C-alpha angles and dihedrals in degrees: 000000000000096000090052091058092051093047092050091048091049091049090052089059089061095041096050091050089051088055093045090051091051092051096048097041101034090198094163096038091245102101092126088059089056095057099073095049089044094050090047088066091063121079116238089248094043115154128195132189106213127218086261093054098254120138113228133177135218094277091058091046091052090050089051091054095043091049091045097053107141092342096125106044096166096046119135120192123192127184122203144157091041112176140153111243098175139011133181125166109319096343133084137182111226123195120199145154118243119198124189125194121190128159091349091305117120128196130174137190138182115236138193118200128187106211129183117209122203117173107315095337128094121198125192114229102174139001130194122192131194118222093238138354123221118221110273 
């Protein structure tokens, strides 16, 4: 069912950011245990365009998470404006706003993720970030 694919992809946006938050904050002391489930959400050939415009692959993303373990204990991440902007077959493009707050500094970016859904599993194929998001 097409709506089911879009819903699952939208849910994965929230889920992946919960895992990212767990890795960076390490509130329960189990951040290392979050890395494998987090990395499992990225396709082997995953590509991401960073806020600075660089293209990075899954290996660089894994390195970012491993180096960031527990490095941002006060980080807050909020996800809003989640919507499906395209769907074909088992894949959907999900647009969302991601806001980070750390030490009273807030930054936001708009993101577009291409996510493939198979059964109950969502896998991220591609992610594009903006450098900054204006209030909408």
